[in-house]
MIKE-967148 format. One record per residue (C-alpha): x, y, z; residue number from 1. Coordinates in steps of 0.5 Angstrom, whole numbers. Layout:
<atoms>
ATOM     u     v     w   k
ATOM     X     Y     Z NUM
...
</atoms>
This chain:
<atoms>
ATOM     u     v     w   k
ATOM   -77   -21  -132   1
ATOM   -71   -19  -129   2
ATOM   -73   -13  -125   3
ATOM   -80   -12  -122   4
ATOM   -79    -4  -120   5
ATOM   -84    -1  -116   6
ATOM   -83     6  -115   7
ATOM   -86    12  -110   8
ATOM   -85    19  -110   9
ATOM   -86    24  -104  10
ATOM   -86    31  -104  11
ATOM   -83    36  -100  12
ATOM   -86    43   -98  13
ATOM   -81    46  -102  14
ATOM   -84    43  -109  15
ATOM   -78    38  -109  16
ATOM   -78    31  -110  17
ATOM   -76    24  -106  18
ATOM   -76    18  -109  19
ATOM   -76    11  -106  20
ATOM   -75     5  -111  21
ATOM   -75    -2  -110  22
ATOM   -74    -9  -114  23
ATOM   -67    -7  -117  24
ATOM   -61    -7  -114  25
ATOM   -59   -12  -107  26
ATOM   -66   -17  -109  27
ATOM   -63   -22  -103  28
ATOM   -63   -18   -97  29
ATOM   -70   -18   -94  30
ATOM   -72   -11   -96  31
ATOM   -67    -6  -100  32
ATOM   -69     0  -103  33
ATOM   -66     6  -106  34
ATOM   -68    13  -104  35
ATOM   -67    19  -108  36
ATOM   -67    27  -107  37
ATOM   -63    31  -112  38
ATOM   -58    28  -113  39
ATOM   -56    24  -107  40
ATOM   -58    17  -106  41
ATOM   -58    12  -101  42
ATOM   -58     4  -102  43
ATOM   -62     2   -95  44
ATOM   -61    -5   -94  45
ATOM   -65   -10   -88  46
ATOM   -64   -17   -86  47
ATOM   -66   -21   -80  48
ATOM   -65   -28   -78  49
ATOM   -71   -33   -79  50
ATOM   -68   -37   -72  51
ATOM   -68   -34   -66  52
ATOM   -63   -36   -61  53
ATOM   -65   -39   -55  54
ATOM   -65   -34   -49  55
ATOM   -65   -28   -52  56
ATOM   -69   -23   -48  57
ATOM   -67   -17   -53  58
ATOM   -67   -14   -60  59
ATOM   -60   -16   -63  60
ATOM   -61   -10   -68  61
ATOM   -55    -7   -71  62
ATOM   -55     0   -75  63
ATOM   -49     2   -80  64
ATOM   -49     8   -84  65
ATOM   -43     8   -89  66
ATOM   -41    14   -94  67
ATOM   -38    12  -100  68
ATOM   -33    17  -103  69
ATOM   -34    15  -109  70
ATOM   -41    18  -108  71
ATOM   -37    25  -109  72
ATOM   -32    23  -114  73
ATOM   -27    23  -108  74
ATOM   -22    18  -106  75
ATOM   -20    17   -98  76
ATOM   -15    21   -95  77
ATOM   -13    15   -91  78
ATOM    -7    11   -91  79
ATOM   -10     5   -95  80
ATOM   -14    10   -99  81
ATOM   -21     6   -97  82
ATOM   -27     7   -93  83
ATOM   -26     3   -86  84
ATOM   -28     4   -79  85
ATOM   -34     8   -79  86
ATOM   -32    15   -77  87
ATOM   -35    19   -72  88
ATOM   -40    23   -76  89
ATOM   -42    16   -79  90
ATOM   -44    12   -73  91
ATOM   -48    19   -70  92
ATOM   -52    18   -77  93
ATOM   -52    10   -76  94
ATOM   -55    13   -68  95
ATOM   -60    17   -71  96
ATOM   -63    12   -75  97
ATOM   -62     6   -69  98
ATOM   -66    11   -64  99
ATOM   -72    11   -68 100
ATOM   -72     5   -71 101
ATOM   -71     0   -64 102
ATOM   -77     2   -60 103
ATOM   -82     0   -66 104
ATOM   -79    -7   -67 105
ATOM   -85   -12   -63 106
ATOM   -83   -12   -56 107
ATOM   -82   -20   -56 108
ATOM   -78   -20   -63 109
ATOM   -71   -22   -62 110
ATOM   -68   -24   -68 111
ATOM   -62   -21   -70 112
ATOM   -64   -16   -75 113
ATOM   -58   -12   -79 114
ATOM   -60    -5   -83 115
ATOM   -54    -3   -88 116
ATOM   -55     5   -91 117
ATOM   -50     6   -95 118
ATOM   -49    13   -99 119
ATOM   -48    12  -106 120
ATOM   -49    19  -109 121
ATOM   -48    25  -105 122
ATOM   -51    32  -106 123
ATOM   -49    38  -102 124
ATOM   -55    41  -103 125
ATOM   -59    35  -100 126
ATOM   -56    32   -94 127
ATOM   -56    25   -93 128
ATOM   -57    24   -86 129
ATOM   -64    27   -86 130
ATOM   -66    21   -91 131
ATOM   -62    16   -88 132
ATOM   -68    14   -83 133
ATOM   -73    15   -89 134
ATOM   -69    10   -92 135
ATOM   -69     4   -87 136
ATOM   -76     5   -85 137
ATOM   -77     4   -93 138
ATOM   -73    -2   -93 139
ATOM   -77    -5   -88 140
ATOM   -83    -4   -91 141
ATOM   -81    -8   -97 142
ATOM   -79   -14   -93 143
ATOM   -83   -19   -89 144
ATOM   -79   -17   -82 145
ATOM   -84   -15   -76 146
ATOM   -84    -8   -75 147
ATOM   -89    -3   -73 148
ATOM   -88     3   -77 149
ATOM   -87     6   -82 150
ATOM   -83    12   -78 151
ATOM   -79    17   -82 152
ATOM   -75    23   -80 153
ATOM   -73    30   -83 154
ATOM   -69    36   -81 155
ATOM   -72    42   -80 156
ATOM   -68    48   -79 157
ATOM   -69    56   -78 158
ATOM   -66    60   -83 159
ATOM   -67    67   -84 160
ATOM   -73    67   -79 161
ATOM   -76    62   -83 162
ATOM   -77    54   -82 163
ATOM   -74    50   -87 164
ATOM   -75    42   -89 165
ATOM   -69    39   -90 166
ATOM   -65    44   -92 167
ATOM   -58    44   -97 168
ATOM   -51    45   -93 169
ATOM   -50    52   -95 170
ATOM   -56    54   -93 171
ATOM   -56    51   -86 172
ATOM   -49    55   -85 173
ATOM   -54    61   -83 174
ATOM   -58    57   -78 175
ATOM   -60    58   -71 176
ATOM   -64    52   -70 177
ATOM   -62    46   -73 178
ATOM   -66    39   -71 179
ATOM   -67    33   -74 180
ATOM   -74    29   -72 181
ATOM   -76    22   -72 182
ATOM   -83    21   -71 183
ATOM   -89    16   -73 184
ATOM   -95    18   -76 185
ATOM   -98    19   -69 186
ATOM   -92    20   -65 187
ATOM   -85    25   -64 188
ATOM   -80    18   -63 189
ATOM   -73    22   -63 190
ATOM   -70    29   -63 191
ATOM   -63    31   -63 192
ATOM   -61    38   -65 193
ATOM   -56    44   -64 194
ATOM   -60    52   -63 195
ATOM   -56    59   -62 196
ATOM   -59    60   -55 197
ATOM   -67    59   -58 198
ATOM   -74    60   -54 199
ATOM   -77    53   -52 200
ATOM   -84    56   -56 201
ATOM   -78    56   -62 202
ATOM   -77    49   -62 203
ATOM   -84    47   -61 204
ATOM   -86    50   -67 205
ATOM   -80    46   -71 206
ATOM   -83    40   -68 207
ATOM   -89    42   -71 208
ATOM   -87    42   -78 209
ATOM   -82    37   -78 210
ATOM   -89    32   -75 211
ATOM   -93    35   -81 212
ATOM   -88    33   -86 213
ATOM   -87    26   -83 214
ATOM   -94    25   -83 215
ATOM   -94    25   -91 216
ATOM   -88    21   -91 217
ATOM   -90    15   -87 218
ATOM   -98    15   -91 219
ATOM   -93    15   -97 220
ATOM   -89     9   -94 221
ATOM   -96     5   -92 222
ATOM   -98     6  -100 223
ATOM   -91     3  -101 224
ATOM   -91    -2   -97 225
ATOM   -98    -4  -100 226
ATOM   -95    -3  -107 227
ATOM   -89    -8  -105 228
ATOM   -94   -13  -102 229
ATOM   -91   -14   -96 230
ATOM   -97   -12   -91 231
ATOM   -97   -19   -88 232
ATOM   -91   -20   -84 233
ATOM   -87   -27   -82 234
ATOM   -89   -31   -76 235
ATOM   -85   -32   -71 236
ATOM   -84   -35   -64 237
ATOM   -85   -30   -58 238
ATOM   -83   -30   -52 239
ATOM   -85   -36   -47 240
ATOM   -91   -34   -42 241
ATOM   -93   -38   -36 242
ATOM   -99   -35   -33 243
ATOM   -98   -39   -27 244
ATOM   -91   -37   -26 245
ATOM   -92   -30   -27 246
ATOM   -98   -30   -21 247
ATOM   -94   -33   -17 248
ATOM   -88   -28   -18 249
ATOM   -93   -22   -17 250
ATOM   -96   -26   -11 251
ATOM   -90   -27    -7 252
ATOM   -85   -21    -9 253
ATOM   -90   -15   -12 254
ATOM   -91   -12    -5 255
ATOM   -84   -13    -2 256
ATOM   -81   -10    -9 257
ATOM   -86    -4    -7 258
ATOM   -83    -3    -1 259
ATOM   -76    -3    -3 260
ATOM   -78     2    -8 261
ATOM   -81     7    -2 262
ATOM   -74     7     1 263
ATOM   -72    13    -2 264
ATOM   -65    12    -1 265
ATOM   -61    17    -5 266
ATOM   -55    11    -6 267
ATOM   -57     7   -12 268
ATOM   -54     1    -9 269
ATOM   -59     1    -4 270
ATOM   -64    -1    -8 271
ATOM   -60    -6   -13 272
ATOM   -59   -10    -5 273
ATOM   -66    -9    -4 274
ATOM   -69   -12   -10 275
ATOM   -63   -17   -10 276
ATOM   -66   -20    -4 277
ATOM   -73   -20    -5 278
ATOM   -70   -25   -11 279
ATOM   -66   -29    -7 280
ATOM   -72   -30    -3 281
ATOM   -76   -32    -8 282
ATOM   -71   -37   -11 283
ATOM   -70   -40    -4 284
ATOM   -78   -41    -4 285
ATOM   -78   -46   -10 286
ATOM   -77   -53    -7 287
ATOM   -72   -58   -10 288
ATOM   -76   -62   -14 289
ATOM   -80   -56   -17 290
ATOM   -79   -55   -24 291
ATOM   -79   -48   -25 292
ATOM   -76   -44   -31 293
ATOM   -71   -39   -27 294
ATOM   -70   -35   -33 295
ATOM   -77   -33   -34 296
ATOM   -78   -33   -27 297
ATOM   -73   -27   -27 298
ATOM   -76   -24   -33 299
ATOM   -83   -23   -29 300
ATOM   -79   -20   -23 301
ATOM   -76   -15   -27 302
ATOM   -83   -14   -30 303
ATOM   -85   -12   -23 304
ATOM   -79    -7   -21 305
ATOM   -81    -3   -27 306
ATOM   -88    -3   -25 307
ATOM   -87    -2   -18 308
ATOM   -83     3   -19 309
ATOM   -87     7   -24 310
ATOM   -93     6   -20 311
ATOM   -90     9   -14 312
ATOM   -89    16   -18 313
ATOM   -96    16   -21 314
ATOM  -100    14   -15 315
ATOM   -95    17   -10 316
ATOM   -92    23   -13 317
ATOM   -85    20   -11 318
ATOM   -79    18   -14 319
ATOM   -74    13   -12 320
ATOM   -70    17    -8 321
ATOM   -75    21    -5 322
ATOM   -74    27    -9 323
ATOM   -80    31   -11 324
ATOM   -81    31   -19 325
ATOM   -78    37   -21 326
ATOM   -73    37   -16 327
ATOM   -65    37   -18 328
ATOM   -61    32   -14 329
ATOM   -56    37   -10 330
ATOM   -50    39   -14 331
ATOM   -42    41   -12 332
ATOM   -37    44   -17 333
ATOM   -30    46   -16 334
ATOM   -25    49   -22 335
ATOM   -18    49   -23 336
ATOM   -18    42   -19 337
ATOM   -12    39   -24 338
ATOM    -6    45   -23 339
ATOM    -2    43   -30 340
ATOM    -9    42   -34 341
ATOM   -10    49   -38 342
ATOM   -17    49   -35 343
ATOM   -21    44   -31 344
ATOM   -27    43   -27 345
ATOM   -30    37   -22 346
ATOM   -37    37   -22 347
ATOM   -42    32   -19 348
ATOM   -50    32   -18 349
ATOM   -52    26   -14 350
ATOM   -48    20   -16 351
ATOM   -46    23   -22 352
ATOM   -40    26   -23 353
ATOM   -35    29   -29 354
ATOM   -28    31   -28 355
ATOM   -27    35   -34 356
ATOM   -20    39   -37 357
ATOM   -20    44   -43 358
ATOM   -13    44   -47 359
ATOM   -12    50   -52 360
ATOM    -7    48   -57 361
ATOM    -5    51   -64 362
ATOM    -8    51   -72 363
ATOM    -2    45   -72 364
ATOM    -7    42   -67 365
ATOM   -13    41   -71 366
ATOM   -18    35   -73 367
ATOM   -18    33   -80 368
ATOM   -25    33   -82 369
ATOM   -26    28   -88 370
ATOM   -32    26   -90 371
ATOM   -36    25   -98 372
ATOM   -38    33   -97 373
ATOM   -33    36   -93 374
ATOM   -26    36   -93 375
ATOM   -23    41   -88 376
ATOM   -21    42   -80 377
ATOM   -24    43   -73 378
ATOM   -22    47   -68 379
ATOM   -26    44   -63 380
ATOM   -26    38   -60 381
ATOM   -30    34   -54 382
ATOM   -29    28   -52 383
ATOM   -33    24   -47 384
ATOM   -30    17   -43 385
ATOM   -34    12   -39 386
ATOM   -30     7   -36 387
ATOM   -33     2   -32 388
ATOM   -32     4   -25 389
ATOM   -36    10   -26 390
ATOM   -41     5   -24 391
ATOM   -37     0   -20 392
ATOM   -37    -5   -25 393
ATOM   -31    -9   -28 394
ATOM   -31    -8   -36 395
ATOM   -25    -8   -41 396
ATOM   -22    -1   -43 397
ATOM   -23    -1   -51 398
ATOM   -23     5   -55 399
ATOM   -30    10   -55 400
ATOM   -37     6   -57 401
ATOM   -42     9   -61 402
ATOM   -46    11   -54 403
ATOM   -39    15   -52 404
ATOM   -39    18   -59 405
ATOM   -46    20   -59 406
ATOM   -46    23   -52 407
ATOM   -39    27   -53 408
ATOM   -43    30   -59 409
ATOM   -49    32   -56 410
ATOM   -44    36   -50 411
ATOM   -40    38   -56 412
ATOM   -46    41   -59 413
ATOM   -49    44   -53 414
ATOM   -42    48   -52 415
ATOM   -40    51   -58 416
ATOM   -45    55   -59 417
ATOM   -42    60   -53 418
ATOM   -35    59   -56 419
ATOM   -31    66   -58 420
ATOM   -32    67   -65 421
ATOM   -27    64   -70 422
ATOM   -24    70   -71 423
ATOM   -23    72   -64 424
ATOM   -21    66   -62 425
ATOM   -14    63   -64 426
ATOM   -13    57   -60 427
ATOM   -15    49   -62 428
ATOM   -20    47   -56 429
ATOM   -20    40   -54 430
ATOM   -25    38   -48 431
ATOM   -24    31   -44 432
ATOM   -30    29   -40 433
ATOM   -27    22   -36 434
ATOM   -34    20   -32 435
ATOM   -32    18   -25 436
ATOM   -39    16   -22 437
ATOM   -46    15   -26 438
ATOM   -52    15   -24 439
ATOM   -56    18   -30 440
ATOM   -55    25   -33 441
ATOM   -47    24   -35 442
ATOM   -48    28   -41 443
ATOM   -51    33   -39 444
ATOM   -45    33   -33 445
ATOM   -41    33   -38 446
ATOM   -44    40   -41 447
ATOM   -44    43   -34 448
ATOM   -36    41   -32 449
ATOM   -35    44   -39 450
ATOM   -38    50   -39 451
ATOM   -34    51   -31 452
ATOM   -27    49   -35 453
ATOM   -28    53   -40 454
ATOM   -28    59   -36 455
ATOM   -23    57   -31 456
ATOM   -18    56   -38 457
ATOM   -19    63   -38 458
ATOM   -22    63   -45 459
ATOM   -27    68   -47 460
ATOM   -35    64   -48 461
ATOM   -40    68   -48 462
ATOM   -44    65   -43 463
ATOM   -45    59   -38 464
ATOM   -48    53   -40 465
ATOM   -52    48   -36 466
ATOM   -56    41   -38 467
ATOM   -61    38   -36 468
ATOM   -64    30   -37 469
ATOM   -72    30   -37 470
ATOM   -76    24   -36 471
ATOM   -83    22   -36 472
ATOM   -87    16   -33 473
ATOM   -94    15   -37 474
ATOM  -100    10   -36 475
ATOM  -104    11   -43 476
ATOM  -110     7   -40 477
ATOM  -111    12   -34 478
ATOM  -108    18   -37 479
ATOM  -103    19   -31 480
ATOM   -96    22   -33 481
ATOM   -91    25   -30 482
ATOM   -85    29   -32 483
ATOM   -79    28   -28 484
ATOM   -73    33   -27 485
ATOM   -66    31   -27 486
ATOM   -67    24   -28 487
ATOM   -63    17   -24 488
ATOM   -60    12   -29 489
ATOM   -66     8   -26 490
ATOM   -71    12   -28 491
ATOM   -68    13   -35 492
ATOM   -68     5   -36 493
ATOM   -76     5   -33 494
ATOM   -78    12   -36 495
ATOM   -81    13   -42 496
ATOM   -77    18   -45 497
ATOM   -70    22   -44 498
ATOM   -70    28   -46 499
ATOM   -64    32   -45 500
ATOM   -63    40   -45 501
ATOM   -57    44   -45 502
ATOM   -58    52   -46 503
ATOM   -55    59   -43 504
ATOM   -59    64   -39 505
ATOM   -61    67   -45 506
ATOM   -64    61   -48 507
ATOM   -63    53   -51 508
ATOM   -56    51   -55 509
ATOM   -58    44   -55 510
ATOM   -63    38   -54 511
ATOM   -64    31   -55 512
ATOM   -70    26   -54 513
ATOM   -71    19   -55 514
ATOM   -79    16   -53 515
ATOM   -80     9   -52 516
ATOM   -88    10   -51 517
ATOM   -93    13   -56 518
ATOM   -98    18   -54 519
ATOM   -93    24   -53 520
ATOM   -97    30   -54 521
ATOM   -95    37   -56 522
ATOM   -97    39   -49 523
ATOM   -93    34   -45 524
ATOM   -87    36   -48 525
ATOM   -88    43   -47 526
ATOM   -89    42   -40 527
ATOM   -83    38   -41 528
ATOM   -78    44   -43 529
ATOM   -81    49   -39 530
ATOM   -79    45   -32 531
ATOM   -73    44   -37 532
ATOM   -72    51   -37 533
ATOM   -73    52   -29 534
ATOM   -68    46   -28 535
ATOM   -63    49   -32 536
ATOM   -63    56   -29 537
ATOM   -63    52   -22 538
ATOM   -56    49   -25 539
ATOM   -53    55   -27 540
ATOM   -55    58   -20 541
ATOM   -50    53   -16 542
ATOM   -45    54   -23 543
ATOM   -45    61   -21 544
ATOM   -43    60   -14 545
ATOM   -37    57   -16 546
ATOM   -35    62   -22 547
ATOM   -40    67   -26 548
ATOM   -36    69   -33 549
ATOM   -29    66   -36 550
ATOM   -22    69   -31 551
ATOM   -20    75   -34 552
ATOM   -14    72   -37 553
ATOM   -11    66   -38 554
ATOM    -7    62   -34 555
ATOM     1    63   -33 556
ATOM     3    56   -36 557
ATOM    -2    56   -42 558
ATOM     1    58   -48 559
ATOM    -1    64   -51 560
ATOM    -4    66   -59 561
ATOM    -4    71   -62 562
ATOM    -9    72   -69 563
ATOM    -6    77   -74 564
ATOM   -11    79   -80 565
ATOM    -6    81   -86 566
ATOM    -8    83   -94 567
ATOM    -9    78   -98 568
ATOM    -4    80  -102 569
ATOM     2    80   -96 570
ATOM     1    73   -95 571
ATOM     7    71  -100 572
ATOM    11    76   -97 573
ATOM    10    73   -90 574
ATOM    11    66   -93 575
ATOM    18    68   -97 576
ATOM    20    64  -103 577
ATOM    19    57  -101 578
ATOM    17    58   -94 579
ATOM    23    61   -92 580
ATOM    21    68   -89 581
ATOM    16    65   -85 582
ATOM    21    58   -82 583
ATOM    27    64   -80 584
ATOM    21    68   -76 585
ATOM    20    61   -73 586
ATOM    27    60   -72 587
ATOM    29    66   -69 588
ATOM    23    67   -65 589
ATOM    22    61   -62 590
ATOM    15    62   -63 591
ATOM    10    57   -68 592
ATOM     7    61   -74 593
ATOM     1    59   -79 594
ATOM    -2    62   -85 595
ATOM    -8    61   -88 596
ATOM   -13    64   -93 597
ATOM   -20    65   -92 598
ATOM   -26    70   -94 599
ATOM   -21    74   -98 600
ATOM   -16    75   -93 601
ATOM   -10    72   -89 602
ATOM   -10    70   -82 603
ATOM    -3    69   -79 604
ATOM    -3    65   -72 605
ATOM     3    66   -68 606
ATOM     2    61   -62 607
ATOM     8    61   -56 608
ATOM    10    59   -50 609
ATOM    13    66   -47 610
ATOM    11    73   -48 611
ATOM    19    74   -51 612
ATOM    18    70   -57 613
ATOM    11    72   -58 614
ATOM    13    79   -59 615
ATOM    19    78   -63 616
ATOM    15    74   -68 617
ATOM     9    79   -68 618
ATOM    14    85   -69 619
ATOM    17    81   -74 620
ATOM    11    80   -78 621
ATOM     8    87   -77 622
ATOM    14    90   -79 623
ATOM    13    84   -87 624
ATOM     6    87   -87 625
ATOM     7    94   -86 626
ATOM     7    99   -92 627
ATOM    13   103   -93 628
ATOM    11   111   -93 629
ATOM    15   117   -97 630
ATOM    17   121   -91 631
ATOM    17   116   -86 632
ATOM    23   116   -82 633
ATOM    26   108   -81 634
ATOM    32   105   -76 635
ATOM    35   100   -81 636
ATOM    41    96   -81 637
ATOM    46    95   -87 638
ATOM    45    89   -91 639
ATOM    50    90   -96 640
ATOM    56    94   -99 641
ATOM    57    97  -106 642
ATOM    61   101  -109 643
ATOM    55   106  -111 644
ATOM    52   105  -104 645
ATOM    49   101   -99 646
ATOM    43    97   -98 647
ATOM    39    97   -92 648
ATOM    33    93   -89 649
ATOM    29    99   -86 650
ATOM    23    94   -85 651
ATOM    23    86   -84 652
ATOM    24    83   -91 653
ATOM    25    91   -94 654
ATOM    31    94   -97 655
ATOM    32   100  -100 656
ATOM    38   104  -103 657
ATOM    42   108  -100 658
ATOM    46   112  -105 659
ATOM    54   114  -104 660
ATOM    50   121  -105 661
ATOM    45   121  -100 662
ATOM    50   118   -93 663
ATOM    53   125   -92 664
ATOM    53   132   -94 665
ATOM    60   132   -96 666
ATOM    63   129  -102 667
ATOM    64   121  -102 668
ATOM    69   119  -106 669
ATOM    69   111  -104 670
ATOM    65   107   -99 671
ATOM    71   105   -96 672
ATOM    71   105   -88 673
ATOM    64   110   -89 674
ATOM    59   104   -86 675
ATOM    59    97   -84 676
ATOM    55    91   -86 677
ATOM    50    90   -80 678
ATOM    51    97   -77 679
ATOM    44   101   -75 680
ATOM    43   107   -79 681
ATOM    37   112   -78 682
ATOM    34   113   -86 683
ATOM    29   117   -89 684
ATOM    25   113   -95 685
ATOM    25   119  -100 686
ATOM    22   115  -106 687
ATOM    18   110  -108 688
ATOM    20   108  -116 689
ATOM    13   107  -119 690
ATOM    15   102  -124 691
ATOM    20    98  -121 692
ATOM    17    98  -114 693
ATOM    24   100  -111 694
ATOM    26   104  -105 695
ATOM    31   110  -105 696
ATOM    33   112   -98 697
ATOM    37   119   -96 698
ATOM    41   119   -89 699
ATOM    43   126   -90 700
ATOM    37   129   -89 701
ATOM    37   127   -82 702
ATOM    43   131   -81 703
ATOM    45   138   -79 704
ATOM    46   142   -86 705
ATOM    53   145   -87 706
ATOM    52   152   -87 707
ATOM    55   153   -95 708
ATOM    50   148   -97 709
ATOM    45   150  -102 710
ATOM    38   148  -102 711
</atoms>
């Protein structure tokens, strides 16, 4: 038999069905599946090396999600016309999968693992990013690779007041809440999403609905695993162990490590130096003749740093830098930091600092969005940069990595909900956050600095936005836990949760959560959200000491932009034959003019560096779109002279005939020496021909009528 196909069907709450199939495609991979919902199909494969490289103390996992343009019947828009480097959208989807898979591999499993997810058929009514983690987990279930799953992921959106699981793209456009949730049967592991200033209670409700659906999917994956016959996983060699060495390191180091954790310094280098001194002291205690595995001893040492730091919080309710559990680090903020930027802000919280700029550009600066399911333009960009010097490290300056893309996207989602609506915003907006110092929560510093810089620019945002990163330290054995506000980098590394929440005073605009342990109850999650709210409002209060709302006007050196909405029928008149009219407007005024059609209307965007050129362009366009009215008086310019009269441009692009009989009350035999080309004349529109649309003008009706003339 060529194929040994196994299929499993999973129902969704709305009656649609997800199918999982293995045994037909990519059979040489350790595990491969095709996941289908509607006409969306994903091929997920997983391969793990049998041999583990010696000395590895981490999981070398790579997750790549890639969309094949043929899946949507499209050819890529790149120069080479083929799929290449992963787009930001693909990187973000890869991260969603990675974040939910990585914590579930055994702690001592260090074989190289590669997960590939290919979109091979695309359907906008079944978005593929909500199926990618399910596909990856199914591929692992169909393999013998050690994995403490299953796990799955769904999208929950609040649309027209109702919570919908895995909606299509058309419905998602109306969502006030859009959450991606990854979980095992027992626990939520990952959350990411954006909202329109919603309450904490709405987020919790969405998470509960998502988890109920995921539970059913996890049960189905276990049944699928059994049907494939992969319940027994491959054996592997885990981390080396030496109980005697572990006891020796604990005996010599633990109390000294704990003493370092109690220093309570706000300077992370003090702790780093303290731990280093303890380690060097232990190394010096090793006799020259002794045979000791230094790498294994260092691993035990790091374990005890992890343990001591957590015990400090759980037992003494004190944090590494001496703060209370819910205390936010000191904050300083400044706007207009860079004089030539359109908007800028410097935001410092503890040892984390962001210098952020806002640049306002034209429609020509919009970013091209080219994915399988969407081709268009984006007028809001946010870029996050994390140079090595921000942590005192030597690191080559390469292009942005996946972390930078992810952090930038979270900040973008946090801020885009407060931007002016498209009709009121003619600008393309680019925000750039350069992290100058980092000790935790740099993405949240980006949100705060971005909000301040937007207000500094004069762009009218709905409300200021702040962000905070929450942490969790818990002990499953004792039931003790501590929720931490505004976590340090060490607390992120040593803790069990990284939960970032952003929002305005009215509600949440974005969130992102990653869990590293099992057992997070909804009660603890609710507590974390409410503690985050208090922290957010405190940070907003500190930001308000610098600026509370957008400046009254743009800065003098900021280019000006105006958008004029016109009737769809007038688009051609503004553009002109072959673009002649719009080109003339730009040449004469010096402004940049672009026209687009959407929602059955035309939108003319005018961008200019000074008011004079802006006024010229606006006047020309308004003149073109102005509808001539019979009886109105216009100031026109003679364009040409004929034996029977003159053609006068009485509105931009609109010429009318001023017949020889309508120039003066006196009878004219010839047009010689009556008018000159370029001469300005006052005329009245007296008739519009219903058949031809031609205009007839009169000048004499505006002149005093001689007494001997009859009506």
